[in-house]
C-alpha positions in Angstrom: 5.6 21.7 17.2 5.4 21.1 13.4 6.5 23.9 11.2 5.5 24.4 7.6 8.1 21.9 6.3 6.9 19.3 8.8 3.3 19.8 7.8 4.3 19.5 4.1 6.1 16.2 4.8 3.2 14.9 6.9 0.8 14.9 4.1 0.9 18.1 2.1 1.9 18.7 -1.5 0.6 16.1 -4.0 -1.5 14.2 -1.4 -3.8 17.2 -1.1 -5.2 17.0 -4.6 -8.9 16.1 -5.0 -9.9 12.5 -5.4 -10.2 11.2 -9.1 -12.6 8.4 -8.3 -13.4 7.4 -11.8 -9.8 7.5 -13.1 -8.4 5.7 -10.0 -11.2 3.1 -10.1 -10.5 2.3 -13.8 -6.8 2.0 -13.1 -7.5 -0.3 -10.2 -9.6 -2.5 -12.4 -6.9 -2.5 -15.0 -4.6 -4.2 -12.5 -6.7 -7.4 -13.0 -5.7 -7.7 -16.7 -3.2 -10.6 -16.0 -6.0 -12.4 -14.2 -8.5 -11.9 -17.0 -9.0 -15.6 -17.8 -9.7 -16.3 -14.1 -12.1 -13.4 -14.1 -13.9 -14.7 -17.3 -14.3 -18.1 -15.6 -15.6 -16.4 -12.4 -18.1 -14.3 -14.4 -19.3 -17.5 -16.3 -19.8 -19.3 -13.0 -21.6 -16.4 -11.5 -23.9 -16.1 -14.6 -24.8 -19.8 -14.3 -25.4 -19.5 -10.6 -27.5 -16.4 -10.9 -29.4 -17.9 -13.8 -30.3 -20.9 -11.7 -31.1 -18.8 -8.6 -33.4 -16.6 -10.7 -35.3 -19.6 -12.0 -35.8 -20.9 -8.5 -38.7 -18.6 -7.4 -40.6 -19.4 -10.6 -40.3 -23.1 -9.8 -41.5 -22.5 -6.2 -44.4 -20.4 -7.6 -45.4 -23.3 -9.7 -45.4 -25.5 -6.6 -47.7 -23.0 -4.8 -50.1 -23.0 -7.8 -50.2 -26.9 -7.6 -51.1 -26.8 -3.9 -53.7 -24.0 -4.3 -55.2 -25.7 -7.4 -55.6 -28.9 -5.3 -57.2 -27.0 -2.4 -59.7 -25.3 -4.8 -60.4 -28.3 -7.0 -61.2 -30.9 -4.3 -64.3 -29.0 -3.1 -65.7 -28.8 -6.6 -68.0 -31.3 -8.3 -66.0 -34.1 -10.0 -66.5 -34.6 -13.7 -67.1 -30.9 -14.5 -64.8 -28.9 -16.5 -63.1 -25.7 -15.3 -65.1 -23.6 -17.7 -68.4 -25.1 -16.4 -67.5 -24.5 -12.8 -66.6 -20.8 -13.5 -69.8 -20.3 -15.5 -71.9 -21.7 -12.7 -70.1 -19.4 -10.2 -70.9 -16.4 -12.3 -74.5 -17.5 -12.6 -74.7 -17.7 -8.8 -73.4 -14.1 -8.5 -69.8 -15.0 -7.6 -68.2 -13.2 -10.5 -65.3 -11.8 -8.6 -64.3 -15.2 -7.3 -64.7 -16.7 -10.7 -62.4 -14.0 -12.2 -59.8 -14.7 -9.6 -60.0 -18.5 -10.2 -59.8 -18.1 -13.9 -56.1 -17.6 -13.6 -55.7 -20.9 -11.7 -55.0 -24.2 -13.4 -57.2 -26.6 -11.3 -59.2 -29.7 -12.0 -62.7 -30.0 -10.3 -62.9 -32.9 -8.0 -59.2 -33.5 -7.7 -57.1 -32.7 -4.6 -53.5 -31.8 -4.2 -51.1 -33.8 -6.4 -48.4 -34.4 -3.8 -46.3 -36.4 -6.3 -46.1 -33.4 -8.7 -45.5 -31.0 -5.7 -42.7 -33.2 -4.5 -41.1 -33.4 -7.9 -41.3 -29.7 -8.3 -39.8 -29.1 -4.9 -37.0 -31.6 -5.5 -36.3 -29.9 -8.8 -36.1 -26.5 -7.0 -33.8 -28.0 -4.4 -31.5 -29.4 -7.1 -31.4 -26.0 -8.9 -30.5 -24.1 -5.7 -27.8 -26.7 -4.8 -26.1 -26.3 -8.2 -26.4 -22.6 -7.9 -24.7 -22.6 -4.5 -21.9 -24.9 -5.8 -21.3 -22.6 -8.7 -21.2 -19.6 -6.4 -18.6 -21.3 -4.2 -16.5 -21.9 -7.4 -16.9 -18.2 -8.3 -15.9 -17.1 -4.8 -12.7 -19.2 -5.0 -11.8 -17.8 -8.4 -12.4 -14.2 -7.3 -10.3 -14.8 -4.2 -7.5 -16.1 -6.4 -7.7 -13.2 -8.8 -7.8 -10.6 -6.0 -4.9 -12.1 -4.0 -2.7 -12.4 -7.1 -3.5 -8.8 -8.1 -2.7 -7.4 -4.6 0.5 -9.6 -4.6 1.6 -7.9 -7.9 0.7 -4.5 -6.5 3.0 -5.2 -3.5 5.7 -6.3 -5.9 5.3 -3.2 -8.0 5.4 -1.0 -4.9 8.5 -2.7 -3.5 10.2 -2.3 -6.9 9.1 1.3 -7.1 10.5 2.1 -3.7 13.9 0.7 -4.8 13.8 3.0 -7.9 12.9 6.2 -6.1 15.6 8.7 -5.6 16.8 9.6 -2.1 15.2 13.0 -2.5 11.8 11.4 -2.4 12.3 10.0 1.0 14.1 13.1 2.3 10.9 15.1 1.7 8.5 12.6 3.3 8.1 11.0 6.7 8.9 7.3 6.8 5.7 6.5 8.7 3.6 8.0 5.9 5.4 6.1 3.2 5.1 2.9 5.3 1.4 3.5 5.7 0.9 3.4 2.0 2.9 0.2 1.7 1.0 -1.5 4.5 -2.3 0.0 5.5 -3.4 1.2 2.0 -2.4 -2.1 0.3 -4.2 -4.1 2.9 -7.3 -1.9 2.6 -7.3 -2.4 -1.2 -7.1 -6.2 -0.7 -9.9 -6.3 1.9 -12.1 -4.0 -0.3 -11.6 -6.2 -3.4 -12.2 -9.4 -1.4 -15.5 -8.1 0.0 -16.9 -6.4 -3.1 -15.5 -7.8 -6.3 -17.5 -11.1 -6.5 -20.5 -9.7 -4.7 -20.7 -6.7 -7.1 -20.6 -9.0 -10.1 -23.2 -11.2 -8.5 -25.5 -8.3 -7.6 -25.3 -6.7 -11.1 -26.1 -10.0 -12.9 -28.8 -10.7 -10.4 -30.4 -7.4 -11.2 -30.4 -8.2 -14.9 -31.7 -11.8 -14.5 -34.4 -10.7 -12.1 -35.6 -8.0 -14.5 -35.9 -10.5 -17.3 -38.1 -12.8 -15.1 -40.2 -9.9 -13.8 -41.0 -8.7 -17.3 -41.7 -12.3 -18.4 -44.3 -12.8 -15.5 -45.9 -9.4 -15.7 -44.7 -6.3 -17.6 -47.1 -4.1 -15.6 -45.7 -5.3 -12.2 -42.2 -5.0 -13.6 -42.8 -1.3 -14.4 -44.3 -0.7 -11.0 -41.2 -2.3 -9.4 -38.9 -0.1 -11.5 -40.5 3.1 -10.2 -38.2 3.2 -7.2 -35.0 2.6 -9.2 -34.3 6.2 -10.2 -34.9 7.1 -6.5 -32.3 4.5 -5.5 -29.7 5.8 -7.9 -30.4 9.4 -6.8 -29.8 8.5 -3.2 -26.7 6.4 -3.9 -25.2 9.3 -6.0 -25.9 11.9 -3.4 -24.6 9.9 -0.4 -21.5 8.7 -2.3 -20.6 12.3 -3.4 -20.8 13.4 0.3 -18.8 10.4 1.6 -15.8 10.2 -0.9 -13.9 13.3 0.3 -14.1 12.0 3.9 -12.6 8.6 2.9 -9.7 10.4 1.1 -9.1 12.4 4.3 -9.4 9.3 6.4 -6.5 7.6 4.8 -4.4 10.7 4.7 -5.0 11.2 8.4 -4.1 7.5 8.9 -0.7 8.2 7.2 -0.1 11.2 9.4 -0.8 9.3 12.6 1.4 6.5 11.6 4.2 8.9 10.7 3.9 10.6 14.1 3.8 7.4 16.1 6.8 6.0 14.1 8.9 9.1 14.8 7.9 9.3 18.4 8.7 5.6 19.0 12.1 5.7 17.3 13.0 8.9 19.1 11.3 8.2 22.4 14.6 8.7 24.3 14.9 12.3 23.0 11.2 12.9 23.7 11.7 12.0 27.3 15.1 13.8 27.7 13.8 17.1 26.4 10.5 16.7 28.3 8.3 16.8 25.1 5.9 14.1 26.2 3.0 16.5 26.6 3.7 18.3 23.3 4.0 14.9 21.5 0.8 13.6 23.2 -1.0 16.8 22.2 0.1 16.5 18.6 -0.9 12.9 18.6 -4.3 13.8 20.1 -4.8 16.5 17.4 -4.0 14.0 14.6 -6.0 11.3 16.2 -9.0 13.6 16.5 -8.6 14.6 12.8 -8.6 10.8 11.9 -11.6 10.2 14.1 -13.5 13.1 12.5 -12.7 12.0 9.0 -13.5 8.3 9.8 -16.7 9.2 11.5 -17.9 11.5 8.7 -17.0 8.9 6.1 -18.7 6.0 7.9 -21.7 8.1 9.0 -22.4 9.4 5.5 -21.9 6.1 3.8 -23.7 4.3 6.6 -26.9 6.3 5.8 -27.0 4.5 2.5 -28.3 1.1 3.7 -31.3 2.3 5.8 -32.3 4.6 3.0 -32.1 1.8 0.5 -34.1 -0.5 2.9 -36.8 2.1 3.0 -36.9 2.3 -0.8 -37.0 -1.5 -0.9 -39.9 -1.7 1.4 -41.7 1.0 -0.6 -41.2 -1.2 -3.7 -42.5 -4.2 -1.8 -45.7 -2.4 -0.8 -46.4 -1.3 -4.4 -45.8 -4.7 -5.8 -48.0 -6.4 -3.2 -50.9 -4.0 -3.8 -50.8 -4.1 -7.6 -50.1 -7.8 -7.6 -53.1 -8.5 -5.3 -55.3 -6.5 -7.7 -54.0 -8.6 -10.7 -54.7 -11.8 -8.9 -58.2 -10.6 -8.0 -58.8 -9.8 -11.7 -57.5 -13.3 -12.8 -54.7 -11.8 -14.8 -52.1 -13.6 -12.6 -52.0 -16.7 -10.4 -51.1 -16.6 -6.8 -47.9 -18.5 -7.6 -46.9 -15.9 -10.1 -47.5 -13.1 -7.6 -45.5 -15.1 -4.9 -42.7 -15.5 -7.4 -42.8 -11.8 -8.4 -42.7 -10.7 -4.7 -39.6 -12.9 -4.3 -38.2 -11.3 -7.5 -38.9 -7.8 -6.2 -37.0 -8.7 -3.0 -34.2 -10.2 -5.1 -34.2 -7.0 -7.2 -34.1 -4.7 -4.2 -31.5 -6.8 -2.3 -28.7 -6.4 -4.9 -29.4 -2.7 -5.2 -29.1 -2.4 -1.4 -25.9 -4.5 -1.5 -24.4 -2.4 -4.2 -25.3 0.8 -2.3 -24.0 -0.6 1.0 -20.7 -1.6 -0.7 -20.3 2.0 -1.8 -18.4 2.9 1.4 -16.0 0.0 0.9 -15.4 0.8 -2.7 -14.9 4.5 -1.9 -12.4 3.6 0.8 -10.6 1.2 -1.4 -10.3 3.6 -4.3 -9.1 6.3 -2.0 -6.3 3.9 -0.9 -5.6 3.0 -4.5 -5.1 6.6 -5.4 -2.5 7.0 -2.7 -0.7 3.9 -4.1 -0.9 5.2 -7.6 0.5 8.6 -6.5 3.5 6.8 -5.1 3.8 4.6 -8.2 3.7 7.7 -10.4 6.4 9.5 -8.5 9.5 10.6 -10.5 12.1 7.9 -10.5 15.8 8.2 -10.5 17.3 8.3 -14.0 17.6 4.9 -15.6 21.0 3.2 -15.8 22.6 3.6 -19.3 22.3 0.8 -21.8 24.9 -0.3 -22.7 26.8 0.7 -19.5 30.5 1.4 -19.3 32.8 0.1 -16.6 36.5 0.4 -15.9 38.6 -2.5 -17.2 40.4 -2.7 -13.8 38.9 -1.1 -10.8 41.8 0.8 -9.1 39.9 3.5 -7.2 41.0 6.7 -9.0 38.3 9.3 -8.3 38.0 12.7 -10.1 35.6 15.5 -9.5 35.6 17.7 -12.6 33.9 21.2 -12.2 31.1 19.6 -10.2 28.1 21.7 -9.3 25.1 20.6 -7.2 22.0 22.0 -5.6 19.2 20.3 -3.6 16.9 23.2 -4.5 16.9 25.0 -7.9 17.5 28.4 -6.4 20.0 27.4 -3.7 23.4 26.4 -5.0 25.4 24.2 -2.6 28.5 23.1 -4.6 29.9 25.2 -7.4 32.7 24.2 -9.8 34.4 21.8 -7.5 37.4 19.9 -8.9 39.4 17.2 -7.1 41.5 14.2 -8.1 42.1 11.3 -5.6 44.8 8.8 -6.6 44.2 5.1 -6.0 45.0 3.9 -2.5 45.1 7.5 -1.1 43.1 8.5 2.0 41.3 11.8 1.7 39.8 13.4 4.8 37.0 15.9 4.4 36.5 18.4 7.3 34.5 21.6 7.7 31.5 23.0 9.6 28.1 21.5 9.5 26.3 22.2 6.2 29.6 22.7 4.3 28.7 19.9 1.9 30.9 17.1 3.2 28.3 14.3 3.1 26.9 15.7 -0.1 30.2 15.0 -1.8 30.0 11.4 -0.8 26.3 11.2 -1.8 27.3 12.4 -5.3 30.1 9.8 -5.5 27.6 7.0 -4.7 25.0 8.6 -7.0 22.4 8.9 -4.3 22.1 12.3 -6.0 23.2 13.2 -9.5 25.4 16.2 -10.2 23.7 19.2 -11.8 26.9 20.3 -13.5 30.3 18.8 -14.4 31.0 15.1 -13.9 32.6 12.5 -11.5 34.8 9.8 -12.9 36.0 6.5 -11.5 39.2 5.2 -13.2 38.5 7.6 -16.1 34.9 6.4 -16.6 32.0 8.9 -16.0 30.0 7.3 -13.1 26.8 8.5 -14.9 27.6 6.0 -17.6 28.0 3.1 -15.1 25.1 1.2 -13.6 24.5 2.1 -10.0 24.9 -1.5 -8.9 28.3 -1.7 -10.6 29.4 1.6 -9.1 28.3 0.8 -5.6 29.6 -2.8 -5.6 33.1 -1.3 -5.4 32.3 1.1 -2.5 32.0 0.2 1.1 30.3 2.8 3.4 30.0 3.2 7.2 27.6 6.0 8.3 27.4 7.9 11.5 23.8 6.5 11.9 24.2 2.7 12.2 21.7 0.4 10.5 21.1 -3.2 11.7 18.4 -5.6 10.8 16.7 -8.3 12.9 18.9 -11.3 12.8 22.2 -12.7 14.2 25.3 -10.6 14.6 27.1 -12.8 12.0 24.3 -12.2 9.5 24.5 -8.5 10.1 28.3 -8.5 9.4 27.8 -10.7 6.3 25.1 -8.4 4.9 27.2 -6.8 2.2 29.5 -9.7 1.4 29.1 -12.5 -1.2 26.6 -15.3 -0.3 29.3 -17.9 0.1 31.2 -16.0 2.8 32.5 -18.3 5.6 32.3 -17.9 9.3 36.0 -17.6 9.5 35.9 -14.6 7.1 33.2 -13.0 9.2 35.2 -13.4 12.4 38.3 -12.1 10.7 36.5 -8.9 9.7 35.2 -8.6 13.3 38.7 -8.9 14.7 39.9 -6.3 12.2 37.3 -3.9 13.4 38.0 -4.8 17.1 34.4 -6.1 17.4 35.4 -9.8 18.1 36.1 -9.3 21.8 32.7 -7.8 22.8 30.8 -10.2 20.5 32.3 -13.2 22.2 31.1 -11.9 25.6 27.5 -12.0 24.4 25.4 -15.0 25.4 25.4 -16.7 22.0 28.5 -14.9 20.5 28.1 -14.4 16.8 24.8 -16.2 16.8 23.3 -13.7 19.2 20.0 -12.4 17.8 19.4 -8.6 17.8 16.5 -6.6 16.5 16.6 -3.7 14.1 17.1 -1.3 17.0 20.2 -3.2 18.1 18.8 -3.9 21.6 21.4 -5.4 23.8 24.4 -3.7 22.3 25.7 -0.2 22.8 25.8 2.5 20.1 29.6 2.1 19.8 29.3 -1.7 19.5 26.7 -1.3 16.8 29.1 1.0 14.9 31.9 -1.6 15.2 29.5 -4.2 13.6 28.8 -1.9 10.7 32.6 -1.2 10.3 33.2 -5.0 10.2 30.5 -5.3 7.6 32.2 -2.7 5.4 35.6 -4.4 5.8 34.1 -7.8 4.9 32.7 -6.4 1.6 36.4 -5.8 0.5 35.7 -2.6 -1.3 38.0 -0.7 -3.6 36.8 2.6 -2.2 36.0 3.0 1.5 33.7 5.8 2.7 33.7 6.6 6.5 31.2 9.2 7.4 31.9 10.0 11.1 32.4 6.3 11.5 34.1 6.5 14.9 31.8 9.1 16.5 30.2 6.6 18.9 33.2 4.8 20.1 35.4 5.5 23.1 38.9 7.0 22.7 40.8 3.7 23.2 38.6 1.9 20.7 39.0 4.8 18.3 42.7 4.4 18.4 42.4 0.7 17.7 40.0 1.3 14.8 42.4 3.9 13.3 45.2 1.4 13.3 42.8 -1.2 11.7 41.6 1.3 9.1 45.2 2.2 8.3 45.9 -1.4 7.6 42.7 -2.1 5.7 42.9 1.1 3.7 46.2 0.1 2.2 45.6 -0.2 -1.5 42.2 1.3 -1.2 40.9 4.8 -1.9 39.4 6.1 1.3 37.1 9.1 2.0 36.9 10.0 5.7 34.4 12.6 6.9 35.3 13.6 10.4 34.7 16.4 12.9 37.2 15.0 15.3 40.5 16.0 13.7 42.5 13.5 15.7 41.2 10.7 13.4 42.6 12.2 10.2 46.1 13.2 11.0 47.6 10.5 8.8 45.4 11.2 5.8 47.3 11.7 2.5 45.1 14.7 1.7 42.9 16.8 3.9 40.1 18.9 2.3 38.6 21.8 4.2 35.2 22.7 2.9 33.1 25.7 3.5 29.8 26.6 1.8 30.2 23.8 -0.8 33.7 24.8 -1.9 37.2 23.5 -1.0 39.0 26.3 0.7 42.1 24.4 1.6 43.7 21.1 0.9 47.0 19.5 1.9 48.6 17.3 4.6 47.9 17.8 8.3 51.3 19.5 9.0 51.1 21.7 5.9 47.7 23.0 6.7 48.7 23.7 10.3 51.6 25.6 9.1 49.4 27.6 6.7 47.4 29.0 9.6 44.2 29.0 7.7 40.7 27.5 8.2 42.1 24.0 9.2 44.4 25.5 11.8 41.5 27.4 13.3 39.4 24.2 13.5 42.4 22.4 15.0 43.0 25.0 17.7 39.3 25.1 18.5 39.4 21.4 19.3 42.8 21.0 20.9 44.0 24.4 22.1 40.6 25.4 23.5 40.7 28.6 21.5 37.7 30.9 21.6 36.1 30.8 18.2 33.7 33.5 17.1 30.7 32.0 15.3 29.2 34.4 13.0 
């Protein structure tokens, strides 16, 4: 069903470039700059917490030595010294046992000093409690920093969307853009929440544990470090295989969202033309692509943790064997080996955690790149500073040798000149694709001209701010747009904030919408959703016309504004428009020529050029393009379409 253009909009073009993990990761971290003091405080809290946690096993090892020394010492003759006891053991042929006990600090004849053991354990408990409290503080700080950073990214994204030109959205599916603004931002937030604090904690733990390990036994520390290069090798290989799949996963997510959004908003057409099976098939294909990308990403990154556990256990076995030999030789005490085994676990655990976080980090950076790609998109040209504006806004519009093209090699409008006097109504007619709506888009600066200029009351609109320009223009489109809220709020959307209910109702009466609104259950306070559920297409159009009337514009633009109303309502709206258009410059785009008979000037456009202009009667008498269009509609003439 999707042609080349559809596939491009669904995710082609710039989205297909390879993932710049390092660059995007650095740029994501740079987003934390405004929160640097919070991050400094978080790192300080984590450092203190990790420092205390790292000291804990050494304290517990000392408690183990006290207990073991008491067990060994109580069975030995009182009054003898440690050296005398060891010498006697060697004399009796127990040299191995003597070597092992030489590393113990025991007193012959004395049992376990429970007071010292209790004090040591209480000290260890206090250390761990303070470490836990500091980690709780660090967690709160990192949560604040992450939430504020994601908050600013959402603001930047919203501001960027408002600065993007209309051409950006014309070339992309709405669902794909929405996926970036919702799914990708949420994924970044979740990734940072789950990894930022833990990553700092893990890295500092690795450093602290290494210091303690070398302090206890440099030999055992070197043994424990044997597996580190293997861990980094495994992490690098698995990460390299996983990253492209995470990039594809989020691209596929955008495609699925775009398809679902399109099929949902156009579900009536899908059913009318019997395209349910094709739509379901296309969804199934995109869903399968998302499944495959997600499965491959999670499978490859999921292999990280079991591999790291295996390496951790290998490390544990090496430390236990070598540590046992050191205890047997008297070079280390049992408490030191116990502490070292705990340190080896503490050393392996953060390595495993860092490796297991790789899939989250890769997924988050993949989403970040999609956000940065949108933030880096070309914006519409900036408003001039200082800007110009007419002293008095009268509504005189002039097109001077205007040229425009959507694509560089396909000209649409060439050397078009036109002057519209204030208060005049100009109707624009012509076949589809003639450039009628484009003319209005250029006036509103949705697109900028590629040649010539457009002036408003003698001022080049390119030298005005867009807000200043559009504030004097009211527009009613063929495609109605409503938002979730009351009908009164929808009508008041384009009006000043202090608009009164009476003014809203006056605008509705002028647009002949008051009658049907009062038949609704809650009248003007009836709540409708963004689809306008509960009101017909024609009634929605009346609401948007009332909105334009309430804004009291100097220039009124009506793009097929009566296409969805019945003939009787159309006549009423024409009369209302004639009354409201008095003193205003009006541009009316219409296919139904009955709506523009009273226009001061009728422009007939073909292929981006004005081929005829004049009044209704004059153009009929000329017998040209307008006369042919008129006869085709009202005389049922047979028109040959080339």
